[in-house]
C-alpha positions in Angstrom: -48.5 -65.3 88.9 -45.6 -63.2 89.6 -45.6 -59.8 88.0 -42.9 -59.1 85.5 -41.1 -56.0 86.3 -40.1 -53.7 83.5 -37.4 -51.2 84.1 -38.4 -47.7 83.3 -37.0 -46.7 79.9 -34.3 -44.0 80.2 -35.6 -40.8 78.5 -33.2 -39.5 75.7 -32.9 -35.7 76.2 -30.6 -35.3 73.1 -33.0 -36.2 70.3 -33.5 -32.5 69.5 -30.0 -32.5 68.1 -31.0 -34.6 65.2 -33.8 -32.2 64.2 -31.5 -29.2 64.7 -28.8 -30.8 62.5 -31.3 -31.4 59.8 -32.6 -27.8 60.0 -29.0 -26.4 59.8 -28.3 -28.6 56.8 -31.4 -27.4 55.0 -30.7 -23.8 55.9 -27.1 -24.1 54.5 -28.4 -25.6 51.3 -30.9 -22.8 51.0 -28.3 -20.1 51.2 -26.0 -21.9 48.8 -28.7 -22.0 46.2 -29.6 -18.3 46.8 -25.9 -17.3 46.4 -25.6 -19.4 43.2 -28.7 -17.6 41.7 -27.4 -14.2 42.7 -24.0 -14.6 41.0 -24.4 -13.8 37.3 -21.8 -14.6 34.7 -21.0 -11.1 33.5 -19.7 -12.2 30.1 -22.8 -14.3 29.4 -25.1 -11.6 30.6 -23.5 -9.0 28.2 -23.7 -11.4 25.3 -27.3 -12.0 26.1 -28.2 -8.3 26.5 -26.5 -7.4 23.3 -28.2 -10.2 21.4 -31.6 -8.9 22.6 -30.6 -5.4 21.5 -29.7 -6.6 18.1 -33.0 -8.5 17.8 -35.2 -5.6 18.8 -33.1 -2.6 17.9 -31.6 -3.7 14.6 -28.0 -2.7 15.3 -25.5 -3.5 12.6 -23.0 -5.3 14.8 -22.2 -8.7 16.1 -20.8 -9.7 19.5 -18.7 -12.5 20.7 -17.1 -13.3 24.0 -13.6 -14.8 24.6 -12.3 -16.2 27.9 -9.7 -14.2 29.7 -8.3 -14.8 33.2 -11.6 -15.2 35.0 -14.5 -13.2 33.5 -15.2 -13.4 29.8 -14.7 -10.1 28.0 -17.0 -8.7 25.3 -15.5 -8.0 21.9 -17.4 -6.0 19.3 -17.1 -7.3 15.7 -18.1 -4.6 13.2 -20.4 -5.6 10.4 -18.7 -5.9 7.0 -20.9 -3.2 5.6 -19.9 -0.8 8.4 -16.2 -1.6 7.8 -16.5 -1.0 4.1 -18.3 2.3 4.6 -15.7 3.4 7.1 -12.9 2.6 4.7 -14.7 4.5 1.9 -15.1 7.5 4.1 -11.5 7.5 5.0 -10.4 7.3 1.3 -12.8 10.0 0.3 -11.6 12.3 3.0 -8.0 11.8 1.9 -8.9 12.6 -1.7 -10.7 15.8 -0.7 -7.8 16.8 1.6 -5.3 16.4 -1.3 -7.6 18.4 -3.5 -7.9 21.2 -0.9 -4.1 21.3 -0.6 -3.8 21.7 -4.4 -6.4 24.4 -4.5 -4.7 26.3 -1.7 -1.4 26.1 -3.5 -2.9 27.2 -6.8 -4.7 30.2 -5.3 -1.9 31.0 -2.8 -1.5 34.7 -3.8 -5.2 35.4 -3.3 -5.3 33.3 -0.1 -2.5 35.4 1.3 -4.3 38.6 0.5 -7.4 37.3 2.3 -9.5 37.4 -0.9 -9.9 33.6 -1.1 -10.5 31.0 1.7 -10.2 27.2 1.2 -12.0 25.2 3.9 -13.0 21.5 4.3 -15.8 19.9 6.2 -18.1 16.9 6.0 -19.9 18.4 3.0 -16.7 18.7 1.0 -14.1 21.4 0.1 -15.2 25.0 -0.3 -13.4 27.7 -2.2 -14.8 31.1 -1.0 -13.9 33.9 -3.4 -14.5 37.6 -2.6 -16.9 39.2 -5.1 -14.4 42.1 -5.6 -12.0 39.6 -7.3 -14.7 38.5 -9.8 -17.2 41.3 -10.4 -17.7 45.1 -10.5 -20.1 46.4 -7.9 -23.8 45.6 -8.9 -22.7 43.6 -11.9 -22.6 39.9 -12.7 -20.2 39.9 -15.7 -16.8 38.5 -14.8 -13.9 41.0 -14.9 -10.8 40.2 -17.0 -8.8 40.0 -13.8 -11.0 37.1 -12.5 -10.3 35.0 -15.6 -6.9 33.7 -14.6 -7.9 32.6 -11.0 -11.1 30.9 -12.2 -9.5 29.1 -15.1 -6.7 27.9 -12.8 -9.5 26.5 -10.5 -11.2 25.0 -13.5 -8.0 23.1 -14.5 -8.1 21.3 -11.1 -11.8 20.6 -11.3 -11.8 19.4 -14.9 -10.5 15.9 -14.2 -11.9 15.6 -10.7 -15.0 13.4 -10.5 -16.9 15.3 -7.8 -20.0 17.3 -8.2 -19.5 21.1 -7.9 -22.0 23.6 -6.5 -21.4 27.3 -7.1 -23.2 29.6 -4.7 -23.6 33.3 -5.1 -24.0 35.6 -2.0 -24.6 39.3 -1.6 -24.9 41.8 1.3 -28.3 43.2 2.2 -27.9 46.5 0.5 -31.0 46.8 -1.8 -30.4 46.7 -5.6 -33.0 47.5 -8.2 -32.1 48.1 -11.8 -33.1 46.9 -15.3 -31.0 43.7 -14.9 -31.5 42.7 -11.3 -34.7 43.5 -9.5 -33.2 42.2 -6.2 -30.2 40.6 -4.7 -31.7 37.2 -5.4 -31.2 37.7 -9.1 -27.8 39.2 -8.7 -26.5 36.3 -6.6 -28.0 33.7 -8.9 -26.6 35.3 -12.1 -23.2 35.7 -10.6 -23.1 32.0 -9.7 -24.2 31.2 -13.3 -21.4 33.3 -14.7 -18.8 31.2 -12.8 -20.5 28.0 -14.0 -20.4 29.1 -17.6 -16.7 29.8 -17.3 -16.1 26.4 -15.8 -18.0 24.8 -18.7 -16.0 26.8 -21.2 -12.8 25.5 -19.5 -13.8 21.9 -19.9 -15.7 21.0 -16.7 -18.6 18.6 -17.5 -21.9 20.6 -17.3 -23.7 17.7 -15.5 -21.3 18.1 -12.5 -22.2 21.8 -12.0 -25.0 23.5 -10.1 -25.6 27.2 -9.7 -27.4 28.5 -6.6 -28.3 32.1 -5.6 -28.6 32.8 -1.8 -29.0 36.6 -1.9 -28.0 38.0 1.5 -29.5 35.2 3.6 -26.2 33.4 4.6 -23.8 36.1 5.9 -20.4 35.1 7.3 -19.7 38.5 8.8 -21.6 41.4 10.3 -23.4 43.6 7.9 -23.0 46.6 10.3 -19.6 47.5 8.9 -18.3 48.0 5.3 -15.7 45.3 5.9 -18.3 42.8 7.0 -20.5 43.6 3.9 -17.5 43.2 1.6 -16.9 39.9 3.2 -20.4 38.7 2.6 -20.3 39.6 -1.1 -18.7 36.4 -2.3 -19.0 33.3 -4.5 -18.5 29.9 -2.9 -17.3 27.0 -5.1 -18.0 23.7 -3.2 -16.6 20.4 -4.3 -19.1 18.0 -2.9 -18.2 14.8 -1.1 -19.0 11.7 -3.2 -20.3 9.8 -0.2 -24.1 9.4 -0.3 -26.2 10.9 2.5 -28.1 8.5 4.7 -31.8 8.8 4.1 -34.4 7.8 6.7 -38.0 7.6 5.7 -40.4 9.1 8.4 -43.4 6.8 8.8 -46.9 8.3 9.0 -48.9 8.0 12.2 
């Protein structure tokens, strides 16, 4: 029987290209996936982070994103309560500013002489009157000369709804007599004297408070006679109507 001759198969030396191509394809797909994971949508990320902050931090604001050219932009939408409070603060500040201007105009002669100062801050409007305008040294009875200035001030306060706090201040020079054992009593009675005149002029008593600070809140140096004279004063503060924010401190 004749042998059948088989030709030797030709060996293929390029089969490795198939495996190599598969490897390159898989590697390319891997880097595409990694790149897609690493690129974060900035707009969505901001919305997500703010949402988490609202959930855990209790912030009174809402957020929304709107599409711009490429990347969504974050817009802060204030809470209605925040908007109403901001508007109320703006109106209250305008009312107090108008009142401060009227007070300055009414007391203009004393303001020019440096005996009265009208200031405004977050607490309200303060009219600081030098004690020499109102009282004799060491006394708490109002002088006849003080009557005109205080009654003009009372006219402006009469129809105003704000609460009024009258504060008496002295210098640290000790005082001890039958009426006033210390500067505490002198400052408190001086503030009460001004309050009584306001009540007599038609200001509602429930709006008024008298406080004596003694020499504890100086506004000038007590080392000079001028500084001590500056510290002897009565401050009439028209308090802002906006309520203070109260935060309860929890116990541990």
